[in-house]
C-alpha positions in Angstrom: 81.8 144.3 68.7 79.9 146.5 71.2 78.8 145.3 74.6 75.1 145.7 75.3 74.4 145.3 79.0 70.7 144.7 79.8 69.3 145.3 83.3 66.1 143.4 83.6 63.8 141.4 85.9 62.0 138.3 84.6 58.8 139.4 86.5 58.8 142.8 84.7 56.3 142.9 81.8 58.0 145.9 80.2 61.2 144.0 80.2 59.5 141.2 78.2 58.1 143.7 75.8 61.5 145.6 75.5 63.3 142.3 74.9 60.9 141.4 72.2 61.3 144.7 70.4 65.1 144.5 70.6 65.3 141.0 69.3 62.9 141.8 66.5 65.4 144.3 65.3 68.4 142.0 65.9 66.8 139.3 63.8 66.4 141.7 60.9 69.9 143.1 61.3 72.4 140.2 61.4 75.1 142.8 60.9 74.4 144.3 64.4 77.5 144.8 66.5 76.1 143.8 69.9 77.4 141.3 72.4 74.7 140.9 75.0 74.9 140.3 78.8 71.9 140.3 81.2 72.2 141.8 84.6 70.0 141.5 87.8 67.6 144.1 88.9 64.8 143.2 91.2 61.7 145.4 90.9 60.5 144.0 94.3 63.9 143.5 96.0 62.2 143.4 99.4 59.7 140.8 98.4 59.5 137.9 101.0 61.6 134.9 99.9 58.5 132.8 99.1 56.8 135.6 97.2 53.2 136.7 98.1 49.8 135.8 96.9 49.0 137.7 93.8 45.7 139.0 95.1 47.4 140.3 98.2 50.0 141.9 96.0 47.5 143.7 93.8 45.6 144.9 96.9 48.7 146.4 98.4 50.0 148.0 95.2 46.9 149.0 93.3 44.0 148.7 95.7 42.7 145.6 94.2 42.0 144.0 90.8 40.2 147.0 89.4 43.1 149.3 90.1 45.5 146.7 88.7 43.4 146.3 85.5 43.6 150.0 85.0 47.4 150.1 85.7 48.1 147.1 83.4 45.9 148.2 80.5 48.9 150.0 78.8 51.0 146.9 79.4 48.5 144.6 77.7 48.1 147.1 74.8 51.9 147.2 74.3 52.2 143.5 74.6 49.5 142.9 72.0 51.2 145.4 69.6 54.5 143.4 70.1 52.7 140.1 69.3 52.9 138.8 72.8 50.2 137.2 75.0 50.4 138.1 78.7 48.0 136.3 81.0 48.1 138.1 84.4 45.2 135.9 85.5 47.3 132.8 85.4 49.8 134.3 87.9 48.9 133.0 91.4 52.0 134.3 93.2 54.2 137.4 92.8 57.7 136.0 93.3 60.9 137.1 94.8 63.1 136.8 91.7 66.5 136.5 93.4 66.7 132.8 92.5 65.6 133.5 88.9 68.5 136.0 88.7 70.9 133.3 90.0 69.7 131.0 87.2 70.3 133.8 84.6 73.8 134.3 86.0 74.6 130.6 85.8 73.2 130.4 82.3 75.6 133.2 81.4 78.6 131.0 82.4 77.4 128.5 79.7 76.4 131.1 77.0 72.8 130.3 77.5 71.5 133.6 79.1 69.2 134.8 76.4 67.3 131.4 76.0 66.9 131.2 79.8 65.7 134.8 80.0 63.1 134.1 77.3 61.9 130.9 78.9 61.5 132.8 82.2 59.4 135.5 80.6 57.2 133.0 78.8 56.8 130.8 81.8 55.8 133.6 84.1 53.7 135.8 81.8 52.1 133.2 79.5 51.8 130.2 81.9 51.8 131.7 85.3 54.8 129.7 86.5 56.2 130.6 90.0 59.6 132.1 89.4 60.3 131.8 93.1 60.1 128.0 93.0 63.5 126.5 92.5 61.9 123.3 91.1 60.3 125.4 88.4 63.5 127.2 87.8 65.5 124.0 87.6 63.1 122.7 85.0 63.4 125.9 83.0 67.2 125.8 83.1 67.3 122.1 82.2 65.0 122.7 79.2 67.5 125.3 78.0 70.4 122.9 78.2 71.8 123.5 81.7 72.7 120.4 83.8 69.7 119.6 86.0 71.7 118.0 88.8 74.1 120.9 88.9 71.2 123.3 89.2 69.6 121.4 92.1 72.9 121.5 94.0 73.4 125.2 93.3 69.8 126.1 94.4 70.3 124.0 97.6 73.2 126.3 98.4 73.7 130.0 98.9 75.8 130.2 95.8 75.9 133.7 94.2 73.1 135.1 96.4 75.2 137.9 97.8 76.8 138.6 94.4 73.4 139.1 92.8 72.3 141.3 95.7 75.5 143.4 95.4 75.1 143.8 91.6 71.5 144.9 92.1 72.5 147.4 94.7 75.3 148.6 92.5 72.9 149.4 89.7 70.7 151.4 92.1 73.8 153.3 93.3 74.6 154.2 89.7 71.1 155.7 89.3 69.1 152.9 87.7 65.5 153.3 89.0 63.6 151.0 86.6 64.0 148.4 84.0 64.5 147.5 81.2 67.7 149.6 81.1 70.2 149.1 78.3 73.8 150.3 78.5 75.6 150.5 75.2 79.3 150.2 75.2 79.5 151.1 78.8 78.6 154.7 77.9 75.2 155.3 76.5 72.0 154.4 78.3 68.6 153.6 76.8 65.7 153.1 79.1 62.3 151.5 78.7 60.6 149.2 76.1 61.8 151.1 73.1 60.3 150.2 69.7 62.2 148.2 67.0 62.7 151.4 65.0 64.8 153.0 67.7 67.1 150.0 67.9 67.5 150.0 64.1 68.5 153.7 64.3 70.9 152.9 67.1 72.5 150.1 65.1 72.9 152.3 62.1 74.6 155.0 64.2 76.9 152.6 65.8 78.0 151.0 62.6 78.7 154.5 61.2 80.6 155.7 64.3 84.4 155.8 64.5 86.1 152.9 66.1 86.7 154.6 69.4 83.0 154.5 70.2 83.2 150.7 70.4 83.8 148.8 73.6 
């Protein structure tokens, strides 16, 4: 098997699109060699702990809704082509995603990372859930099979906060400047929301490669 490390942020629309493309290929190629692991990368690592009002965020980043609409047009086009519905209008707050990354980490300990990542994407981009709200995050984790009481205790503590920050910083030190970023077998890097056809080609090449290319 080959390790596929995915650096992603649940508040990143291109990550949602990229995940959709990848999994469309994986569902069609049950012979794929990948073992997946999700890793933290905060697009807005300096976001206040409680997040910010979405309108204020758009004003600061794009000069307002008109600028945001122009910037997000390619995102919406790509999402529609991928069969996704993204409702930016439903998002009231732009969150700090540190706690969401803690949840993804804990889900990984119970082999539930991918369902939790998917639920975070859907909750944020389709229903406007606040991914900085630990009550929301606890509900998402519980719906994916994690123990609700355990999550409440963990979120009430500082468990794994510094570890997540350190892993995020390590990715930046290694040259990661955006997500999604995919690292294949610890050696080859694929960036961006690549189409399913590219992933099919990657799988074909990996399956045809000599054994030493595998991790």
